[in-house]
C-alpha positions as CSV (number, residue, x, y, z in Angstrom):
1,X,122.2,-20.4,-77.8
2,X,122.0,-22.8,-74.9
3,X,120.0,-22.0,-71.7
4,X,119.6,-24.2,-68.7
5,X,116.4,-25.7,-70.0
6,X,117.5,-26.9,-73.4
7,X,120.9,-28.0,-71.9
8,X,119.0,-30.4,-69.7
9,X,117.1,-31.7,-72.7
10,X,120.3,-32.2,-74.7
11,X,122.1,-34.0,-71.8
12,X,119.2,-36.3,-71.0
13,X,117.8,-36.8,-74.5
14,X,120.9,-37.3,-76.7
15,X,119.3,-39.5,-79.4
16,X,117.7,-37.1,-81.9
17,X,116.8,-38.4,-85.4
18,X,118.5,-36.6,-88.3
19,X,116.5,-33.6,-89.6
20,X,114.1,-33.7,-86.6
21,X,112.3,-30.5,-85.7
22,X,112.3,-30.2,-81.9
23,X,109.2,-28.0,-81.9
24,X,106.3,-30.3,-82.3
25,X,102.6,-29.6,-82.7
26,X,102.0,-31.2,-79.3
27,X,104.3,-28.7,-77.6
28,X,102.6,-25.8,-79.3
29,X,99.1,-27.0,-78.4
30,X,99.6,-28.6,-74.9
31,X,102.8,-26.9,-73.8
32,X,104.1,-30.2,-72.5
33,X,107.6,-29.2,-71.8
34,X,106.5,-26.4,-69.4
35,X,104.3,-28.8,-67.4
36,X,107.2,-30.6,-65.9
37,X,106.6,-34.2,-67.2
38,X,109.6,-36.5,-67.4
39,X,110.2,-40.1,-68.4
40,X,112.9,-42.4,-67.0
41,X,113.8,-45.7,-68.6
42,X,114.9,-47.7,-65.6
43,X,116.7,-51.0,-65.7
44,X,115.1,-53.4,-63.2
45,X,118.1,-55.8,-63.3
46,X,117.6,-59.6,-63.3
47,X,115.0,-59.8,-60.5
48,X,116.2,-59.3,-56.9
49,X,115.6,-55.8,-55.6
50,X,119.0,-55.6,-54.0
51,X,120.6,-55.7,-57.4
52,X,118.9,-52.4,-58.4
53,X,121.0,-49.3,-58.6
54,X,120.5,-46.6,-55.9
55,X,119.3,-44.3,-58.7
56,X,116.7,-46.9,-59.9
57,X,115.3,-47.2,-56.3
58,X,115.0,-43.4,-56.0
59,X,113.2,-43.2,-59.4
60,X,110.7,-45.9,-58.3
61,X,110.1,-44.1,-55.0
62,X,109.4,-40.8,-56.7
63,X,107.4,-41.9,-59.8
64,X,103.8,-41.0,-60.4
65,X,103.3,-43.7,-63.0
66,X,105.3,-46.9,-63.5
67,X,104.8,-48.9,-66.7
68,X,106.5,-52.3,-66.3
69,X,106.9,-55.4,-68.4
70,X,106.2,-59.0,-67.3
71,X,109.9,-59.8,-66.6
72,X,110.0,-57.5,-63.6
73,X,109.8,-59.4,-60.3
74,X,107.2,-58.7,-57.6
75,X,110.0,-57.9,-55.2
76,X,111.0,-55.0,-57.4
77,X,107.4,-53.9,-57.8
78,X,107.1,-53.7,-54.0
79,X,109.5,-50.7,-54.0
80,X,107.1,-48.5,-56.0
81,X,105.5,-46.0,-53.7
82,X,101.9,-47.1,-52.7
83,X,100.0,-44.3,-54.4
84,X,101.8,-44.5,-57.7
85,X,99.9,-46.0,-60.7
86,X,101.3,-49.3,-61.7
87,X,100.5,-50.4,-65.3
88,X,101.4,-53.7,-66.8
89,X,102.7,-53.6,-70.4
90,X,99.9,-55.8,-71.8
91,X,97.3,-53.4,-70.5
92,X,98.6,-50.8,-73.0
93,X,99.3,-53.1,-75.9
94,X,96.2,-55.3,-75.9
95,X,93.8,-52.6,-77.2
96,X,96.3,-51.8,-80.0
97,X,97.2,-55.3,-81.2
98,X,99.0,-55.4,-84.6
99,X,100.5,-51.9,-84.2
100,X,104.1,-51.2,-83.6
101,X,104.5,-52.0,-79.9
102,X,107.5,-49.7,-79.3
103,X,105.8,-46.7,-80.9
104,X,102.5,-47.5,-79.0
105,X,104.3,-47.6,-75.7
106,X,106.4,-44.5,-76.5
107,X,103.3,-42.5,-77.4
108,X,101.6,-43.6,-74.2
109,X,104.6,-42.5,-72.1
110,X,104.6,-39.2,-73.9
111,X,100.9,-38.7,-73.1
112,X,101.5,-39.4,-69.4
113,X,104.4,-37.0,-69.2
114,X,102.5,-34.4,-71.1
115,X,100.1,-34.3,-68.2
116,X,102.9,-33.4,-65.9
117,X,103.7,-36.8,-64.4
118,X,107.0,-38.4,-63.6
119,X,106.9,-41.6,-65.5
120,X,109.1,-44.7,-65.1
121,X,109.3,-47.2,-67.9
122,X,110.6,-50.2,-65.9
123,X,112.4,-52.8,-68.0
124,X,113.9,-56.1,-66.9
125,X,117.7,-56.1,-67.1
126,X,119.2,-53.1,-68.8
127,X,116.9,-50.8,-70.9
128,X,119.6,-50.4,-73.7
129,X,119.9,-54.2,-74.4
130,X,117.2,-56.0,-76.4
131,X,114.5,-53.8,-74.9
132,X,113.0,-51.9,-77.9
133,X,114.4,-48.7,-76.4
134,X,114.9,-46.8,-79.7
135,X,111.2,-47.4,-80.7
136,X,109.9,-46.1,-77.4
137,X,112.2,-43.1,-77.3
138,X,111.3,-41.7,-80.8
139,X,107.7,-40.6,-79.8
140,X,109.2,-38.8,-76.8
141,X,111.6,-36.9,-79.0
142,X,108.9,-36.1,-81.5
143,X,106.8,-34.5,-78.7
144,X,109.8,-32.9,-76.9
145,X,109.3,-34.9,-73.7
146,X,112.5,-34.9,-71.6
147,X,113.8,-38.3,-70.7
148,X,116.8,-40.1,-69.2
149,X,118.1,-43.7,-69.0
150,X,119.0,-45.4,-65.7
151,X,121.1,-48.5,-66.4
152,X,120.5,-51.8,-64.8
153,X,122.4,-55.0,-64.4
154,X,121.9,-56.9,-67.7
155,X,121.2,-60.6,-67.8
156,X,124.6,-61.5,-69.3
157,X,126.6,-60.2,-66.3
158,X,123.9,-61.3,-63.7
159,X,123.9,-64.9,-65.1
160,X,127.7,-65.0,-65.3
161,X,127.9,-64.0,-61.6
162,X,125.2,-66.5,-60.6
163,X,127.0,-69.3,-62.4
164,X,130.5,-68.1,-61.4
165,X,131.4,-68.0,-65.1
166,X,133.8,-65.2,-66.2
167,X,132.6,-63.9,-69.6
168,X,136.2,-63.0,-70.6
169,X,139.7,-64.1,-69.6
170,X,143.1,-63.4,-70.9
171,X,143.9,-67.1,-71.6
172,X,140.6,-68.3,-73.0
173,X,138.3,-65.6,-74.2
174,X,139.2,-62.0,-75.1
175,X,135.9,-61.0,-76.6
176,X,132.2,-61.1,-75.8
177,X,129.3,-61.2,-78.2
178,X,125.7,-60.8,-77.0
179,X,122.9,-61.9,-79.4
180,X,119.2,-62.5,-79.0
181,X,117.4,-65.8,-79.6
182,X,114.3,-63.9,-80.7
183,X,114.9,-61.6,-83.7
184,X,112.3,-59.3,-85.1
185,X,110.3,-60.8,-88.0
186,X,110.6,-57.7,-90.1
187,X,114.4,-57.6,-89.7
188,X,116.1,-58.1,-93.1
189,X,119.3,-59.8,-92.0
190,X,119.7,-62.7,-89.5
191,X,122.5,-63.5,-87.1
192,X,125.7,-64.7,-88.9
193,X,126.5,-67.8,-86.8
194,X,129.3,-68.7,-89.2
195,X,131.1,-65.5,-88.4
196,X,130.4,-65.9,-84.7
197,X,131.9,-69.4,-84.7
198,X,135.2,-68.2,-86.0
199,X,135.7,-66.0,-83.0
200,X,137.2,-67.6,-79.9
201,X,135.4,-65.4,-77.5
202,X,132.3,-66.0,-75.4
203,X,128.8,-65.8,-76.9
204,X,125.8,-65.0,-74.7
205,X,122.4,-65.7,-76.1
206,X,119.4,-63.9,-74.5
207,X,115.9,-65.5,-74.6
208,X,117.4,-68.6,-76.2
209,X,115.5,-71.5,-74.7
210,X,112.8,-71.9,-77.4
211,X,115.4,-71.5,-80.2
212,X,118.1,-73.7,-78.6
213,X,118.0,-76.3,-81.4
214,X,118.3,-73.6,-84.0
215,X,121.3,-71.7,-82.6
216,X,123.2,-74.8,-81.4
217,X,122.8,-76.5,-84.8
218,X,123.9,-73.2,-86.6
219,X,127.0,-72.9,-84.4
220,X,127.9,-76.6,-84.9
221,X,127.4,-76.3,-88.6
222,X,129.6,-73.2,-88.7
223,X,132.5,-75.1,-87.0
224,X,132.2,-74.8,-83.2
225,X,133.1,-77.9,-81.4
226,X,130.3,-80.1,-80.0
227,X,132.1,-80.2,-76.6
228,X,132.1,-76.4,-76.3
229,X,130.9,-75.5,-72.7
230,X,127.4,-74.1,-72.4
231,X,126.0,-72.7,-69.2
232,X,122.3,-71.9,-68.9
233,X,120.8,-69.7,-66.2
234,X,117.0,-69.6,-65.9
235,X,115.2,-66.8,-64.0
236,X,118.5,-65.4,-62.8
237,X,118.4,-64.2,-59.1
238,X,114.8,-65.2,-58.6
239,X,114.1,-67.6,-55.8
240,X,113.5,-70.4,-58.3
241,X,116.7,-69.7,-60.3
242,X,118.1,-72.7,-62.1
243,X,121.6,-73.3,-63.6
244,X,122.5,-76.2,-65.8
245,X,125.9,-77.0,-67.4
246,X,126.0,-78.8,-70.7
247,X,127.7,-78.7,-74.1
248,X,126.9,-77.2,-77.4
249,X,126.2,-80.7,-78.9
250,X,123.7,-81.7,-76.2
251,X,122.3,-78.4,-74.9
252,X,119.0,-78.5,-76.9
253,X,118.2,-82.0,-75.6
254,X,119.3,-81.1,-72.0
255,X,117.0,-78.1,-72.1
256,X,114.0,-80.2,-73.1
257,X,114.8,-82.8,-70.4
258,X,115.3,-80.3,-67.7
259,X,112.3,-78.2,-68.8
260,X,114.2,-75.0,-68.3
261,X,111.7,-72.1,-68.1
262,X,112.1,-68.7,-69.7
263,X,113.6,-66.2,-69.4
264,X,117.0,-67.9,-69.6
265,X,120.5,-66.9,-70.8
266,X,122.9,-69.2,-72.5
267,X,126.7,-68.6,-72.1
268,X,128.8,-70.4,-74.7
269,X,132.5,-70.8,-74.6
270,X,133.6,-70.2,-71.0
271,X,133.9,-72.9,-68.3
272,X,132.1,-72.2,-64.9
273,X,134.3,-72.1,-61.9
274,X,133.4,-73.6,-58.5
275,X,133.2,-71.3,-55.5
276,X,134.6,-72.8,-52.2
277,X,133.4,-69.9,-50.1
278,X,129.8,-70.9,-49.5
279,X,127.7,-74.1,-49.8
280,X,124.2,-73.7,-51.0
281,X,121.6,-74.1,-48.2
282,X,118.0,-74.8,-48.9
283,X,115.3,-73.0,-46.9
284,X,111.8,-74.4,-46.4
285,X,110.5,-71.3,-48.2
286,X,112.8,-71.8,-51.2
287,X,110.6,-71.6,-54.3
288,X,107.6,-70.2,-52.4
289,X,105.8,-67.1,-53.5
290,X,104.0,-65.5,-50.5
291,X,101.3,-62.9,-51.0
292,X,101.5,-60.2,-48.4
293,X,98.2,-58.4,-47.9
294,X,99.0,-55.8,-45.2
295,X,98.2,-52.2,-45.8
296,X,100.5,-50.0,-47.9
297,X,103.6,-48.8,-46.1
298,X,103.3,-51.6,-43.5
299,X,104.8,-54.6,-45.3
300,X,108.5,-53.7,-45.5
301,X,109.7,-55.8,-42.6
302,X,107.7,-58.9,-43.5
303,X,108.9,-58.7,-47.1
304,X,112.5,-58.5,-45.9
305,X,112.0,-61.5,-43.6
306,X,110.4,-63.6,-46.3
307,X,113.4,-62.8,-48.6
308,X,115.9,-63.7,-45.9
309,X,114.2,-67.0,-45.4
310,X,114.5,-67.9,-49.1
311,X,111.0,-67.1,-50.3
312,X,109.6,-64.5,-52.7
313,X,107.2,-61.9,-51.4
314,X,104.5,-60.2,-53.4
315,X,102.7,-57.2,-51.8
316,X,99.1,-56.6,-52.7
317,X,97.4,-54.5,-50.0
318,X,93.8,-55.5,-49.4
319,X,92.8,-52.8,-46.9
320,X,93.5,-49.1,-46.6
321,X,94.1,-47.4,-43.2
322,X,92.3,-44.1,-42.9
323,X,91.5,-41.7,-40.0
324,X,88.3,-42.4,-38.0
325,X,85.1,-41.1,-39.4
326,X,84.7,-38.6,-36.6
327,X,88.2,-37.3,-35.4
328,X,86.7,-35.1,-32.7
329,X,86.3,-38.1,-30.4
330,X,90.0,-38.9,-30.6
331,X,90.9,-35.2,-30.1
332,X,88.7,-35.0,-27.0
333,X,90.3,-38.2,-25.6
334,X,93.8,-36.8,-26.1
335,X,92.8,-33.6,-24.2
336,X,91.6,-35.7,-21.3
337,X,94.3,-38.4,-21.5
338,X,96.0,-37.2,-18.3
339,X,92.9,-38.2,-16.3
340,X,93.2,-41.9,-17.1
341,X,95.1,-44.6,-15.2
342,X,95.8,-46.6,-18.3
343,X,95.9,-45.8,-22.1
344,X,95.8,-49.1,-24.0
345,X,96.8,-49.4,-27.7
346,X,95.6,-52.5,-29.5
347,X,97.6,-52.0,-32.7
348,X,100.4,-50.1,-34.5
349,X,97.9,-48.2,-36.5
350,X,96.3,-46.9,-33.3
351,X,99.7,-45.7,-32.1
352,X,100.4,-43.9,-35.4
353,X,97.0,-42.1,-35.5
354,X,97.1,-41.2,-31.8
355,X,100.6,-39.7,-32.1
356,X,99.7,-37.9,-35.4
357,X,96.8,-36.2,-33.7
358,X,99.0,-35.2,-30.7
359,X,101.5,-33.6,-33.1
360,X,98.8,-31.7,-34.9
361,X,97.7,-30.3,-31.5
362,X,101.3,-29.5,-30.7
363,X,101.4,-31.8,-27.7
364,X,104.2,-34.0,-26.4
365,X,104.3,-37.0,-23.9
366,X,103.9,-34.6,-21.0
367,X,100.2,-34.2,-22.0
368,X,99.5,-37.8,-20.9
369,X,100.3,-36.9,-17.3
370,X,100.8,-40.0,-15.0
371,X,98.8,-42.4,-17.3
372,X,100.5,-45.7,-17.8
373,X,100.7,-47.1,-21.4
374,X,99.9,-50.7,-22.4
375,X,100.4,-52.4,-25.8
376,X,98.9,-55.5,-27.2
377,X,101.7,-57.3,-29.0
378,X,105.4,-56.5,-29.4
379,X,104.9,-54.6,-32.6
380,X,102.6,-52.2,-30.9
381,X,105.1,-51.8,-28.0
382,X,107.9,-51.1,-30.6
383,X,105.7,-48.5,-32.3
384,X,105.2,-46.7,-28.9
385,X,108.9,-46.7,-28.2
386,X,109.7,-45.3,-31.7
387,X,107.4,-42.4,-30.7
388,X,109.5,-41.8,-27.6
389,X,106.9,-43.4,-25.2
390,X,107.7,-45.9,-22.5
391,X,105.4,-49.0,-22.6
392,X,104.5,-50.1,-19.1
393,X,102.7,-53.4,-19.9
394,X,102.7,-56.0,-22.7
395,X,100.6,-59.1,-22.0
396,X,102.0,-62.5,-22.6
397,X,99.1,-63.3,-24.8
398,X,99.0,-61.0,-27.8
399,X,95.2,-60.7,-27.8
400,X,92.7,-58.5,-26.0
401,X,91.8,-61.5,-23.7
402,X,95.4,-61.8,-22.5
403,X,95.5,-58.2,-21.5
404,X,92.6,-58.5,-19.1
405,X,94.3,-61.4,-17.5
406,X,97.5,-59.4,-17.1
407,X,95.7,-56.6,-15.4
408,X,94.3,-58.7,-12.5
409,X,97.4,-57.8,-10.5
410,X,96.8,-54.0,-11.0
411,X,93.7,-53.7,-8.8
412,X,90.2,-52.7,-9.6
413,X,88.3,-49.4,-10.1
414,X,90.8,-47.9,-12.6
415,X,90.0,-45.7,-15.6
416,X,91.0,-47.0,-19.0
417,X,91.3,-45.3,-22.4
418,X,91.2,-47.9,-25.3
419,X,92.6,-46.7,-28.6
420,X,91.6,-49.0,-31.4
421,X,90.0,-49.4,-34.8
422,X,86.5,-48.2,-35.8
423,X,85.6,-51.8,-36.5
424,X,87.5,-53.1,-33.4
425,X,86.3,-56.0,-31.3
426,X,84.4,-55.1,-28.1
427,X,85.9,-57.9,-26.0
428,X,88.4,-55.9,-24.1
429,X,86.0,-53.1,-23.1
430,X,83.4,-55.7,-21.9
431,X,85.9,-57.7,-19.8
432,X,87.4,-54.6,-18.2
433,X,84.0,-53.3,-17.2
434,X,83.1,-56.8,-15.9
435,X,86.2,-56.6,-13.7
436,X,85.0,-53.4,-12.2
437,X,86.9,-50.8,-14.3
438,X,85.7,-47.6,-16.0
439,X,86.4,-47.8,-19.7
440,X,86.3,-45.2,-22.6
441,X,86.7,-46.7,-26.0
442,X,87.8,-44.4,-28.9
443,X,88.3,-45.1,-32.6
444,X,91.6,-43.7,-33.8
445,X,91.4,-45.1,-37.3
446,X,89.3,-47.1,-39.7
447,X,90.1,-50.0,-42.1
448,X,88.4,-50.0,-45.5
449,X,88.7,-52.2,-48.6
450,X,91.3,-51.0,-51.1
451,X,90.1,-48.7,-53.8
452,X,91.9,-50.6,-56.6
453,X,89.6,-52.8,-58.8
454,X,89.3,-56.5,-58.5
455,X,90.5,-57.1,-62.1
456,X,93.9,-55.5,-61.4
457,X,94.4,-57.9,-58.4
458,X,93.3,-61.0,-60.5
459,X,95.6,-59.9,-63.3
460,X,98.5,-59.7,-60.8
461,X,98.0,-63.2,-59.4
462,X,97.7,-64.6,-62.9
463,X,101.0,-63.0,-63.9
464,X,102.6,-64.2,-60.6
465,X,100.9,-67.3,-59.3
466,X,100.7,-67.6,-55.5
467,X,101.8,-70.4,-53.2
468,X,100.8,-68.9,-49.8
469,X,98.6,-66.0,-48.8
470,X,99.2,-64.2,-45.4
471,X,96.1,-63.0,-43.7
472,X,96.6,-60.8,-40.6
473,X,93.1,-59.8,-39.6
474,X,89.5,-61.0,-40.0
475,X,88.7,-57.9,-42.0
476,X,91.6,-58.6,-44.4
477,X,90.3,-62.2,-44.6
478,X,86.9,-60.9,-45.6
479,X,88.4,-58.8,-48.3
480,X,90.6,-61.6,-49.6
481,X,87.5,-63.8,-50.0
482,X,85.6,-61.0,-51.8
483,X,88.5,-60.3,-54.2
484,X,90.0,-63.8,-54.8
485,X,87.1,-66.1,-54.1
486,X,87.8,-69.7,-54.9
487,X,91.4,-68.9,-55.8
488,X,91.9,-69.3,-52.0
489,X,91.1,-73.0,-52.3
490,X,94.2,-73.4,-54.6
491,X,96.5,-71.6,-52.2
492,X,97.8,-72.4,-48.7
493,X,96.5,-69.9,-46.2
494,X,98.5,-68.6,-43.2
495,X,96.4,-67.0,-40.4
496,X,97.8,-64.6,-37.7
497,X,95.4,-65.6,-34.9
498,X,92.5,-67.8,-33.8
499,X,90.1,-64.9,-34.5
500,X,91.3,-64.7,-38.1
501,X,91.1,-68.5,-38.4
502,X,87.6,-68.5,-37.1
503,X,86.6,-65.9,-39.7
504,X,88.2,-68.0,-42.5
505,X,86.2,-71.1,-41.4
506,X,83.1,-69.0,-41.5
507,X,83.9,-67.8,-45.1
508,X,84.6,-71.4,-46.2
509,X,88.4,-71.1,-46.6
510,X,90.0,-72.7,-43.6
511,X,93.6,-71.8,-42.7
512,X,96.4,-74.1,-43.6
513,X,98.5,-72.9,-40.6
514,X,98.0,-70.5,-37.7
515,X,100.7,-68.5,-35.9
516,X,101.3,-69.7,-32.3
517,X,101.7,-66.0,-31.4
518,X,100.1,-63.1,-33.2
519,X,103.3,-61.8,-34.7
520,X,104.6,-61.9,-38.3
521,X,107.7,-63.8,-37.2
522,X,105.5,-66.5,-35.7
523,X,103.4,-66.6,-38.8
524,X,106.5,-67.3,-41.0
525,X,107.7,-69.9,-38.5
526,X,104.4,-71.7,-38.9
527,X,104.7,-71.6,-42.7
528,X,108.3,-73.0,-42.5
529,X,107.2,-75.8,-40.2
530,X,104.4,-76.8,-42.6
531,X,106.8,-76.7,-45.5
532,X,109.4,-78.8,-43.6
533,X,106.8,-81.4,-42.7
534,X,105.4,-81.6,-46.3
535,X,108.7,-81.1,-48.2
536,X,108.6,-84.6,-49.7
537,X,105.1,-84.4,-51.1
538,X,104.0,-80.8,-51.6
539,X,106.7,-78.4,-50.7
540,X,107.5,-75.3,-52.7
541,X,110.1,-76.9,-55.0
542,X,109.5,-74.3,-57.7
543,X,107.6,-71.0,-57.7
544,X,104.6,-71.6,-59.9
545,X,104.9,-69.7,-63.2
546,X,102.7,-69.0,-66.2
547,X,102.9,-71.6,-69.0
548,X,104.6,-69.1,-71.2
549,X,106.7,-66.1,-70.1
550,X,106.7,-63.2,-72.6
551,X,110.1,-62.4,-74.2
552,X,109.7,-58.6,-74.1
């Protein structure tokens, strides 16, 4: 008899080995099925996050644990919610070298789900194609862990779209065969290239760069013509994507000459078509990987801007934003806010924590009385407006020093409430007091180093080597120096302001560029200018990669 629970299991876990008993010892002992754990095998597509399915994005935003392989791009990893645990495949496999990798991973996923977690196994491309899916599913079925598969755009179709190469056509190719260039060593049979060569359809070879000489010779020996078109797409949809067009007779040599990096897909048999709709334009950020260090939840816009400018963003928060140590001071200031002439916000975080405290006390803008609001920087002004406040003053200079200058026209002897960070600079308070004003300075929030360990950060930059690092405060600069050390000497450093640049000099890592205005847009403009000026000698022609990319 089917009930709602086992119907869900049958629908989402249809692959059951013959003779398998669904009631496992793990279920009896740990009662995993009742604890609500669930595993989703999610296709990450070829690389760009806008090629993910809507369901895949939803899964990443809701996951407690994400286990990802090394072919998943940083841009996709940026979508994972900040407090989810991100685990690189090798972290699980290294301690169990020599064991069946699929079984090891599947057992690990089962263990996470048995603890009640929603687990995403994030696989490059589509999880059902050359992704060891069966091996990872079997332990889940053995332990009665529910799972589902979220498809992704596979490399064959992504590469075909990138190279404008139809994989099938009525007049040339009526069949499509997908094979792998890396077969399992324990597999008894091998690919029958003689049988493949008889067919007139298109052949797509995954992970075929290292074995190009082998498969091209085999197809030629089996009878395929040496002038058969071959299109290779390397790192499809990534900012450093490369496409070469060659023939079956010369593809192995051309791959060596062009130094095509993995992962790459070879399409054999169809001729690429030229698109007259758009001409390729090269951005100064093309081929650059930029490390964004802003706090979790505050990097979405800058990541989007980097992508739009042709670069690749990787988000690694270096600081956490938390409430101030003593919230009573902020509570008291809000209660007395109506008595001030000006309330000055020095950052977006100050606005967020101030308004959050107001909501907790069930207050609205009327509680501020006739106090005028000032913001340092356009981002802070925008944050106020998003909270339904009207900003009365934004200084031309996006620093505390510029604010004092802007207030010279407002008269003296006014009362100011400064909302800033616990570690905030004291310049604004001192200058306002020196100008004859009464000032109360209140900490609304605090910045603290991220809780994640240093080794995780270093492993990430080893997997995805960095071109530029963006530093948006002196405190973030300090943490960058503590975590990355002399790695900073190998990167180009972009500083948001003279204050941050001064701290970098003090730390021994001077900035490569500095924003003309303390905004993220100005910071990217400065990077673009540098790239344009140095394009001939040291521009980002290719995103740096590891010497060898795993084929998993």
